[in-house]
N, C-alpha and C positions, 0 to 999 in steps of 0.2 A: 068559275074559272079553273082550269087544270093548273097544276103546278108549272107546266111549260108556259102556258099563257101568262101566269102571274110573273114568272121570271123575265119573259120578253117584255111585258108591260113595264116593269121597274127599269130595265135596260133601255127601253125607249124613253122613258121619263129622264133618266140620267144623261142620256145622250142628246136629247133635243130639248129639253125644257129646263133642266137645271142651269145651264150656262147663261140662259136668258133671265132667269129669275134671281139669280145670285145676288144682284144688286137692287132688287125691288122689295118694297115693303109688304108685309102681309096683306094689308088693304088693297095694294095694287093688284097682287095675285088674285085676290078673292074678286075684284072687279072683273079681270080678264075671264076667270072662269065663269062668272055670271052671264057675260056678254055671249060667251060660246054657248052656254047651255040654252040661252034664249034664242040664238040663232040656229041651234040644233035640237029642236024638240024631240027628236028621235032617240036621243041618248037616254039610257036607262035612268030611272029615278035614283038619285043618291050618287050618280057618277060623279058630279062636280065635288061634293064633299069628300069622297074617297080620294079623288085626284088632288085636291087641296091638302088633305092629311099626308099623302105620300110625298107630295112636293116638300112640305115642311119637314118631314122626317129627313128627307135626302139633302135638303139644303143645309139644315142645321147639324147634320152629322159630318157634312164634308168640312166644316171649319175646325 
């Protein structure tokens, strides 16, 4: 990913996902990501793990 793509990706997470996961447990977040990965096998390998990591970083840095 280019620097611009990374910035856009993080902004999208912050704008769309963080408000939803703010009151969710880590297990709930993992479950949702697992379901999405199962339903979308075309996602790159490791995408779910990377997304989970970014969500946690942003979620806990907000508090």
